[in-house]
C-alpha positions as CSV (number, residue, x, y, z in Angstrom):
1,X,55.7,-2.5,-35.7
2,X,57.1,-5.6,-37.5
3,X,58.9,-8.2,-35.5
4,X,62.0,-8.2,-37.7
5,X,62.7,-4.4,-37.6
6,X,66.0,-3.2,-36.0
7,X,66.0,-0.9,-33.0
8,X,67.0,2.1,-35.2
9,X,64.1,1.4,-37.6
10,X,61.7,1.2,-34.7
11,X,62.9,4.6,-33.5
12,X,62.3,6.0,-37.0
13,X,58.9,4.4,-37.1
14,X,58.0,6.2,-33.8
15,X,59.1,9.5,-35.3
16,X,56.7,9.0,-38.2
17,X,53.9,7.9,-35.9
18,X,54.4,11.0,-33.6
19,X,55.2,13.2,-36.6
20,X,58.5,14.5,-35.3
21,X,59.3,17.1,-38.0
22,X,63.0,17.5,-36.9
23,X,63.8,13.9,-37.7
24,X,61.7,14.0,-40.9
25,X,63.6,17.0,-42.1
26,X,66.9,15.3,-41.6
27,X,65.7,12.3,-43.5
28,X,64.5,14.5,-46.4
29,X,67.9,16.2,-46.6
30,X,69.3,12.7,-46.7
31,X,71.4,13.3,-43.6
32,X,72.1,10.2,-41.5
33,X,71.4,10.4,-37.8
34,X,72.9,8.0,-35.3
35,X,70.7,5.9,-33.1
36,X,71.6,7.9,-30.0
37,X,70.7,11.2,-31.8
38,X,67.3,9.8,-32.8
39,X,66.7,8.7,-29.2
40,X,67.7,12.2,-27.9
41,X,65.3,13.9,-30.3
42,X,62.5,11.5,-29.4
43,X,63.1,12.1,-25.6
44,X,63.2,15.8,-26.2
45,X,59.7,15.6,-27.8
46,X,58.5,13.4,-24.9
47,X,58.0,10.3,-27.0
48,X,58.3,7.1,-25.0
49,X,61.3,5.1,-26.1
50,X,60.7,1.4,-26.4
51,X,63.1,-1.0,-24.7
52,X,65.3,-3.3,-26.7
53,X,63.0,-5.5,-28.8
54,X,65.6,-8.2,-29.1
55,X,64.7,-9.2,-25.5
56,X,61.9,-11.8,-25.6
57,X,58.5,-11.0,-24.2
58,X,58.7,-13.8,-21.7
59,X,62.3,-12.8,-20.6
60,X,61.1,-9.1,-20.2
61,X,57.9,-9.7,-18.4
62,X,58.5,-12.8,-16.3
63,X,62.2,-13.9,-16.2
64,X,63.7,-10.6,-15.1
65,X,61.0,-9.7,-12.5
66,X,61.3,-13.2,-11.1
67,X,65.1,-13.0,-10.8
68,X,64.8,-9.6,-9.1
69,X,62.2,-11.0,-6.7
70,X,64.4,-13.9,-6.0
71,X,67.3,-11.7,-5.1
72,X,65.0,-9.7,-2.8
73,X,63.8,-12.9,-1.2
74,X,67.4,-14.0,-0.8
75,X,68.2,-10.8,0.9
76,X,65.1,-11.2,3.1
77,X,66.3,-14.7,4.0
78,X,69.8,-13.4,4.8
79,X,68.5,-10.7,7.0
80,X,66.2,-13.1,8.8
81,X,69.1,-15.6,9.3
82,X,71.4,-12.9,10.7
83,X,68.7,-11.7,13.1
84,X,67.9,-15.2,14.3
85,X,71.6,-16.0,14.7
86,X,72.1,-12.9,16.8
87,X,69.1,-13.9,18.9
88,X,70.4,-17.4,19.5
89,X,73.9,-16.2,20.2
90,X,72.7,-13.8,22.8
91,X,70.3,-16.3,24.3
92,X,73.1,-18.9,24.4
93,X,75.3,-16.5,26.2
94,X,72.6,-16.0,28.7
95,X,72.1,-19.7,29.2
96,X,76.0,-20.2,29.5
97,X,76.0,-17.6,32.2
98,X,73.9,-19.9,34.4
99,X,76.7,-22.5,34.4
100,X,79.5,-19.9,34.7
101,X,78.0,-17.7,37.3
102,X,75.7,-19.8,39.5
103,X,75.6,-17.0,42.0
104,X,73.4,-14.9,39.6
105,X,70.7,-17.4,39.9
106,X,67.8,-18.2,37.7
107,X,66.8,-14.5,37.5
108,X,69.8,-13.7,35.2
109,X,68.8,-16.5,32.8
110,X,65.3,-15.3,32.4
111,X,66.5,-11.7,31.9
112,X,68.9,-12.8,29.2
113,X,66.1,-14.9,27.6
114,X,63.7,-12.0,27.6
115,X,66.2,-9.7,25.9
116,X,66.9,-12.3,23.3
117,X,63.3,-12.7,22.5
118,X,62.9,-8.9,22.3
119,X,65.8,-8.6,19.8
120,X,64.4,-11.4,17.7
121,X,61.0,-9.6,17.6
122,X,62.6,-6.3,16.5
123,X,64.5,-8.1,13.8
124,X,61.3,-9.7,12.5
125,X,59.6,-6.3,12.5
126,X,62.5,-4.8,10.6
127,X,62.2,-7.6,8.0
128,X,58.5,-7.1,7.3
129,X,58.9,-3.8,5.5
130,X,61.6,-5.3,3.3
131,X,59.3,-8.3,2.5
132,X,56.4,-5.9,1.6
133,X,58.6,-3.8,-0.5
134,X,60.0,-6.8,-2.4
135,X,56.5,-8.1,-3.2
136,X,55.3,-4.6,-4.2
137,X,58.3,-4.1,-6.6
138,X,57.8,-7.5,-8.2
139,X,54.2,-7.0,-9.1
140,X,54.8,-3.3,-10.1
141,X,57.5,-4.4,-12.5
142,X,55.4,-7.2,-13.8
143,X,52.4,-5.0,-14.7
144,X,54.6,-2.1,-16.1
145,X,56.5,-4.5,-18.3
146,X,53.3,-6.3,-19.5
147,X,51.4,-3.1,-20.5
148,X,54.6,-1.6,-21.9
149,X,55.0,-4.6,-24.2
150,X,51.3,-4.2,-25.3
151,X,51.9,-0.6,-26.0
152,X,55.1,-1.3,-28.0
153,X,53.5,-3.9,-30.2
154,X,51.7,-2.6,-33.1
155,X,48.3,-4.2,-34.0
156,X,48.1,-5.3,-37.5
157,X,45.4,-3.3,-39.1
158,X,44.3,-6.1,-41.6
159,X,43.8,-8.6,-38.8
160,X,41.9,-6.1,-36.7
161,X,39.7,-5.3,-39.7
162,X,39.0,-9.0,-40.2
163,X,38.1,-9.4,-36.5
164,X,35.7,-6.5,-36.5
165,X,34.1,-7.7,-39.8
166,X,33.7,-11.2,-38.3
167,X,31.9,-9.9,-35.2
168,X,29.6,-7.8,-37.4
169,X,28.8,-10.8,-39.6
170,X,28.0,-12.9,-36.5
171,X,25.6,-10.2,-35.2
172,X,23.8,-10.0,-38.6
173,X,23.4,-13.8,-38.7
174,X,22.1,-13.9,-35.2
175,X,19.4,-11.2,-36.0
176,X,18.4,-13.0,-39.1
177,X,18.0,-16.3,-37.2
178,X,15.8,-14.6,-34.6
179,X,13.6,-12.9,-37.2
180,X,13.3,-16.1,-39.2
181,X,12.2,-18.1,-36.1
182,X,9.6,-15.5,-35.2
183,X,8.2,-15.4,-38.8
184,X,8.0,-19.3,-38.9
185,X,6.3,-19.4,-35.4
186,X,3.7,-16.8,-36.4
187,X,3.1,-18.6,-39.6
188,X,2.4,-21.9,-37.7
189,X,0.1,-20.1,-35.3
190,X,-1.9,-18.5,-38.1
191,X,-2.2,-21.9,-39.8
192,X,-3.4,-23.5,-36.6
193,X,-6.0,-20.9,-36.0
194,X,-7.2,-21.2,-39.6
195,X,-7.4,-25.0,-39.4
196,X,-9.3,-24.8,-36.1
197,X,-11.8,-22.3,-37.6
198,X,-12.2,-24.5,-40.6
199,X,-12.8,-27.6,-38.4
200,X,-15.3,-25.8,-36.3
201,X,-17.2,-24.6,-39.4
202,X,-17.3,-28.2,-40.7
203,X,-18.5,-29.5,-37.4
204,X,-21.3,-26.9,-37.3
205,X,-22.4,-27.7,-40.8
206,X,-22.3,-31.5,-40.0
207,X,-24.4,-30.9,-36.8
208,X,-26.9,-28.8,-38.8
209,X,-27.3,-31.5,-41.4
210,X,-27.8,-34.2,-38.7
211,X,-30.4,-32.0,-37.0
212,X,-32.2,-31.4,-40.2
213,X,-32.3,-35.1,-41.0
214,X,-33.6,-35.9,-37.6
215,X,-36.3,-33.3,-37.9
216,X,-37.4,-34.8,-41.2
217,X,-37.4,-38.4,-40.1
218,X,-38.9,-37.9,-36.6
219,X,-42.6,-38.8,-36.9
220,X,-43.1,-40.9,-33.8
221,X,-45.8,-38.8,-32.3
222,X,-48.6,-36.6,-33.6
223,X,-46.7,-33.4,-32.6
224,X,-43.2,-32.6,-33.6
225,X,-40.9,-32.0,-30.6
226,X,-38.8,-29.5,-32.6
227,X,-41.9,-27.5,-33.4
228,X,-43.0,-27.5,-29.8
229,X,-39.7,-26.1,-28.7
230,X,-39.9,-23.5,-31.4
231,X,-43.3,-22.4,-30.1
232,X,-42.0,-21.7,-26.6
233,X,-41.8,-18.0,-25.6
234,X,-38.3,-16.7,-26.1
235,X,-38.5,-14.7,-22.9
236,X,-39.1,-17.8,-20.8
237,X,-36.5,-20.0,-22.4
238,X,-32.8,-19.2,-22.0
239,X,-30.8,-22.0,-23.6
240,X,-27.0,-22.0,-23.4
241,X,-26.4,-21.7,-27.2
242,X,-22.7,-21.2,-26.8
243,X,-20.9,-24.0,-25.1
244,X,-18.1,-22.6,-22.9
245,X,-15.7,-23.9,-20.3
246,X,-16.4,-21.0,-18.0
247,X,-19.1,-22.2,-15.6
248,X,-20.1,-18.7,-14.7
249,X,-21.3,-18.2,-18.3
250,X,-23.7,-21.1,-18.3
251,X,-27.3,-19.7,-18.5
252,X,-30.4,-21.1,-16.8
253,X,-33.0,-22.8,-18.9
254,X,-36.5,-22.4,-17.5
255,X,-39.2,-24.4,-19.2
256,X,-42.7,-22.8,-19.0
257,X,-46.0,-24.5,-18.2
258,X,-47.0,-25.5,-21.7
259,X,-47.7,-29.3,-21.3
260,X,-44.5,-30.5,-23.0
261,X,-44.5,-33.9,-24.5
262,X,-42.0,-36.5,-23.3
263,X,-40.4,-36.7,-26.8
264,X,-39.9,-33.0,-26.7
265,X,-38.2,-33.2,-23.3
266,X,-35.9,-36.0,-24.5
267,X,-35.0,-34.1,-27.6
268,X,-34.2,-31.1,-25.4
269,X,-31.9,-33.2,-23.2
270,X,-30.1,-34.4,-26.4
271,X,-29.7,-30.8,-27.7
272,X,-28.1,-29.5,-24.5
273,X,-26.0,-32.7,-24.0
274,X,-27.6,-33.5,-20.7
275,X,-26.2,-37.0,-19.7
276,X,-26.5,-38.5,-16.2
277,X,-23.3,-40.5,-16.7
278,X,-21.4,-37.3,-17.2
279,X,-23.1,-35.7,-14.2
280,X,-22.1,-38.7,-12.0
281,X,-18.5,-38.4,-13.1
282,X,-18.1,-34.6,-13.2
283,X,-20.4,-33.8,-10.3
284,X,-21.9,-30.9,-12.3
285,X,-25.5,-30.5,-13.5
286,X,-26.8,-27.8,-15.9
287,X,-29.4,-25.4,-14.4
288,X,-32.4,-26.7,-16.4
289,X,-35.6,-26.0,-14.4
290,X,-38.9,-27.6,-15.5
291,X,-42.1,-26.1,-14.2
292,X,-44.0,-29.4,-14.5
293,X,-43.6,-33.1,-15.6
294,X,-44.5,-34.2,-19.1
295,X,-48.1,-35.5,-19.0
296,X,-47.2,-38.6,-21.0
297,X,-44.2,-39.6,-18.9
298,X,-45.9,-42.8,-17.9
299,X,-46.0,-43.8,-21.6
300,X,-42.3,-44.5,-21.7
301,X,-42.1,-48.3,-21.8
302,X,-38.4,-48.5,-20.8
303,X,-38.3,-48.3,-17.0
304,X,-34.7,-47.2,-16.9
305,X,-35.3,-44.4,-19.4
306,X,-38.4,-43.3,-17.4
307,X,-36.3,-43.1,-14.1
308,X,-33.4,-41.2,-15.8
309,X,-35.9,-38.7,-17.2
310,X,-37.4,-38.2,-13.8
311,X,-34.0,-37.7,-12.2
312,X,-32.9,-35.3,-14.9
313,X,-36.0,-33.1,-14.2
314,X,-35.8,-33.2,-10.4
315,X,-32.0,-33.1,-9.8
316,X,-31.4,-29.5,-10.8
317,X,-34.3,-28.3,-8.7
318,X,-33.0,-30.1,-5.6
319,X,-29.4,-28.9,-6.1
320,X,-30.6,-25.3,-6.7
321,X,-32.5,-25.2,-3.4
322,X,-29.6,-26.7,-1.5
323,X,-27.3,-24.2,-3.1
324,X,-29.5,-21.4,-1.9
325,X,-29.6,-22.8,1.7
326,X,-25.8,-23.1,1.7
327,X,-25.5,-19.5,0.8
328,X,-27.8,-18.5,3.6
329,X,-25.9,-20.8,6.0
330,X,-22.5,-19.2,5.2
331,X,-24.0,-15.7,5.5
332,X,-25.5,-16.7,8.9
333,X,-22.2,-17.9,10.3
334,X,-20.4,-14.7,9.2
335,X,-23.0,-12.6,10.9
336,X,-22.9,-14.6,14.1
337,X,-19.1,-14.3,14.3
338,X,-19.3,-10.5,14.2
339,X,-19.4,-8.4,17.4
340,X,-21.5,-5.7,15.7
341,X,-24.2,-6.2,13.0
342,X,-25.8,-3.7,10.7
343,X,-29.5,-2.9,10.4
344,X,-29.6,-4.7,7.1
345,X,-28.1,-7.8,8.7
346,X,-30.5,-7.6,11.6
347,X,-33.5,-7.4,9.3
348,X,-32.2,-10.5,7.4
349,X,-31.8,-12.4,10.6
350,X,-35.4,-11.6,11.6
351,X,-36.6,-12.9,8.3
352,X,-34.7,-16.2,8.6
353,X,-35.9,-16.7,12.2
354,X,-39.5,-16.5,11.0
355,X,-38.8,-18.7,7.9
356,X,-37.3,-21.5,10.0
357,X,-39.8,-21.0,12.9
358,X,-37.1,-20.4,15.5
359,X,-38.3,-18.8,18.8
360,X,-36.4,-16.5,21.2
361,X,-33.8,-15.6,18.5
362,X,-31.9,-18.8,19.2
363,X,-29.0,-18.7,16.8
364,X,-27.7,-22.2,17.6
365,X,-31.1,-23.6,16.7
366,X,-31.2,-21.5,13.5
367,X,-27.9,-22.9,12.5
368,X,-29.1,-26.4,13.2
369,X,-32.2,-25.9,11.0
370,X,-30.7,-23.9,8.2
371,X,-29.0,-26.8,6.4
372,X,-29.4,-28.9,3.2
373,X,-31.3,-32.1,2.6
374,X,-29.0,-34.8,1.2
375,X,-29.7,-35.1,-2.6
376,X,-30.1,-38.8,-2.4
377,X,-32.9,-38.6,0.2
378,X,-34.7,-35.8,-1.7
379,X,-34.6,-37.9,-5.0
380,X,-35.7,-41.1,-3.3
381,X,-38.6,-39.5,-1.5
382,X,-39.6,-37.6,-4.7
383,X,-39.6,-40.9,-6.6
384,X,-41.5,-42.8,-3.9
385,X,-44.2,-40.1,-3.3
386,X,-44.7,-39.2,-7.0
387,X,-44.4,-42.6,-8.6
388,X,-41.3,-41.4,-10.5
389,X,-43.3,-38.4,-11.7
390,X,-46.4,-40.2,-12.9
391,X,-48.8,-39.8,-10.0
392,X,-52.0,-37.8,-10.3
393,X,-50.8,-35.4,-7.6
394,X,-47.5,-34.8,-9.4
395,X,-49.1,-34.2,-12.8
396,X,-52.1,-32.1,-11.6
397,X,-50.5,-30.2,-8.8
398,X,-46.7,-30.5,-9.1
399,X,-46.8,-32.2,-5.7
400,X,-43.6,-34.2,-5.8
401,X,-43.4,-35.1,-2.1
402,X,-47.0,-35.7,-1.3
403,X,-47.2,-33.1,1.5
404,X,-50.5,-32.9,3.3
405,X,-52.6,-29.8,4.1
406,X,-55.8,-29.1,6.1
407,X,-56.2,-25.4,5.3
408,X,-54.5,-24.6,2.0
409,X,-55.5,-25.5,-1.6
410,X,-54.9,-29.1,-2.4
411,X,-56.0,-32.1,-4.3
412,X,-58.5,-34.4,-2.8
413,X,-57.2,-38.0,-2.4
414,X,-59.4,-40.7,-4.1
415,X,-59.1,-43.3,-1.3
416,X,-59.4,-41.0,1.7
417,X,-61.1,-42.3,4.8
418,X,-64.2,-40.8,6.3
419,X,-62.3,-39.2,9.2
420,X,-59.4,-37.9,7.1
421,X,-59.8,-34.3,6.2
422,X,-56.4,-33.7,4.6
423,X,-55.6,-32.9,1.0
424,X,-52.3,-33.1,-1.0
425,X,-50.8,-29.6,-1.2
426,X,-50.8,-28.2,-4.7
427,X,-47.9,-26.0,-6.1
428,X,-47.7,-23.7,-9.1
429,X,-44.3,-25.1,-10.2
430,X,-42.1,-28.0,-9.3
431,X,-39.5,-25.9,-7.6
432,X,-42.0,-24.6,-5.2
433,X,-42.7,-28.1,-4.1
434,X,-39.0,-28.8,-3.5
435,X,-38.7,-25.6,-1.4
436,X,-41.7,-26.5,0.7
437,X,-40.4,-30.1,1.2
438,X,-37.1,-28.8,2.5
439,X,-38.7,-26.2,4.8
440,X,-40.9,-29.0,6.2
441,X,-37.9,-31.2,7.1
442,X,-36.1,-28.2,8.6
443,X,-38.9,-26.9,10.7
444,X,-41.5,-29.5,11.7
445,X,-41.1,-30.9,15.2
446,X,-41.5,-34.6,14.1
447,X,-38.2,-34.3,12.2
448,X,-36.1,-33.0,15.1
449,X,-34.2,-36.3,15.2
450,X,-33.3,-35.9,11.6
451,X,-31.9,-32.3,12.2
452,X,-30.1,-33.4,15.4
453,X,-28.2,-36.2,13.7
454,X,-27.4,-34.0,10.7
455,X,-26.0,-31.4,13.1
456,X,-23.8,-34.0,14.8
457,X,-22.4,-35.1,11.4
458,X,-21.6,-31.4,10.6
459,X,-19.7,-31.0,13.9
460,X,-17.6,-34.1,13.1
461,X,-16.8,-32.6,9.6
462,X,-18.5,-35.5,7.8
463,X,-20.2,-35.2,4.5
464,X,-24.0,-35.5,4.7
465,X,-25.1,-38.9,3.2
466,X,-28.7,-39.9,2.7
467,X,-28.1,-43.5,3.9
468,X,-27.0,-42.2,7.3
469,X,-30.1,-40.2,7.8
470,X,-33.0,-42.2,6.3
471,X,-33.8,-44.0,9.6
472,X,-34.7,-40.7,11.1
473,X,-37.6,-40.1,8.6
474,X,-39.8,-43.0,9.8
475,X,-42.5,-40.4,10.8
476,X,-42.8,-39.1,7.2
477,X,-45.2,-41.9,6.3
478,X,-47.7,-44.1,8.2
479,X,-45.7,-47.2,7.4
480,X,-42.8,-46.0,9.6
481,X,-39.7,-48.2,9.4
482,X,-41.0,-49.9,6.3
483,X,-41.0,-46.5,4.6
484,X,-37.3,-45.8,5.5
485,X,-36.3,-49.3,4.3
486,X,-37.9,-48.5,0.9
487,X,-36.0,-45.2,0.8
488,X,-32.7,-47.0,1.3
489,X,-33.6,-49.5,-1.3
490,X,-34.4,-46.8,-3.9
491,X,-31.1,-45.0,-3.1
492,X,-29.0,-48.2,-3.5
493,X,-30.7,-49.6,-6.5
494,X,-30.5,-46.4,-8.5
495,X,-27.0,-45.3,-7.2
496,X,-28.5,-42.0,-6.0
497,X,-25.6,-41.4,-3.6
498,X,-23.5,-40.5,-6.7
499,X,-25.4,-37.2,-6.7
500,X,-24.7,-36.1,-3.1
501,X,-21.9,-33.6,-4.1
502,X,-23.3,-32.5,-7.4
503,X,-23.3,-28.8,-8.0
504,X,-24.8,-26.5,-10.6
505,X,-22.4,-25.6,-13.5
506,X,-22.9,-21.9,-12.8
507,X,-22.1,-22.1,-9.1
508,X,-18.9,-21.9,-7.1
509,X,-17.7,-24.5,-4.5
510,X,-18.8,-23.7,-1.0
511,X,-17.1,-25.0,2.1
512,X,-18.6,-25.5,5.5
513,X,-17.3,-22.9,7.9
514,X,-16.4,-24.1,11.4
515,X,-16.6,-21.3,13.9
């Protein structure tokens, strides 16, 4: 309803809204009805009659209810005052009685005081319902008047339509913004993928051109290293063609016994990006296993390059054998900690007891022997015993560590004395020499001091370092302490301690279990 309509016009507007035919007929016949008649007809048809709209909204909903509440509170204050006055009056009379009638004693005073307090309490209890009723009536009138005014006021249809349309427009704009952002983001991702593919293709083409140019210009030796690699059997060679960040997907590369040239080996290292600086920093080495040394390794004039080539060949073999020992060591500790073992586990234990030459099923002794050889010691001894991979024993029999034998097949030393009947043990591949060397240090009685000190380091949760164990290997050679001093010198001069914690790229980290 409009704000400037009279009370009569508002009543007529209600009759049109509720379609009161009786009033409409009077209007059609042009008969005038009084305001009271219209009210009567509306009430008869149960149409709510609005209050007088001349009264302001604030006056209706706030001023009048507050006035009414004020009057109630005033009544509440009057009742309270009267009750309290009666209490004081009666209490005063009781107190006066003490002076007027001293014969009644103190007892009469307390009786009068008790009665006064009781009457005051009753008056307070009588006032509480009035207070609750006053508060209830105030809020009831406030809510009724407020919602009544909302009901009486007519919402302008044009404004409501504009509001609804505005909300609709905002929703449409929001959906369009979200869709636009999604399309732009997908477009950027597609462009990024396309550019990455393009860059990878360009990089592959560039590498292919470089390799082709190197193949054409490389004529340093009589045989072409690339051609030698191409001749290798595909079943024996397993190069990791696809570089991936997942270590578990790195394949092993086993080089067969085909008398590879040094240039071929260096070219292979370059192709697979085998760099010792990176190995020292990342503590990861690729599983490239050579079965023999290049026959012309000694022809490398650069001493540093010769040493690095030797380390690159031997390091993966040493790390692989250590990794295998660690797996067995962890398995042993799990079995020992069990109360019951399976038949399969018992069979495995019997095999390991024989392998490590442990008597009487002594599990503590087996744990002491079943442990790794520090990488720095293994590399230093391999370098010393094989002349950095150039000795006759290393080239002819893959004997990296110069182990002696009196019964097995071996290579006869050139400068052997008359009373010396030993030979240098021969091995089919380099890794077999590494395995035999570690088994020798872990089982022979002359290296018990080495194993004892290694066990003490384990118990103190210390990492195994070659420089802390070299002094226990004085019985490995006839020169004794001079031999251990040379080992320490090789370790320090070539920074072999950097390789102590190196692992294979396709292995997982193994932690020592303390039981």
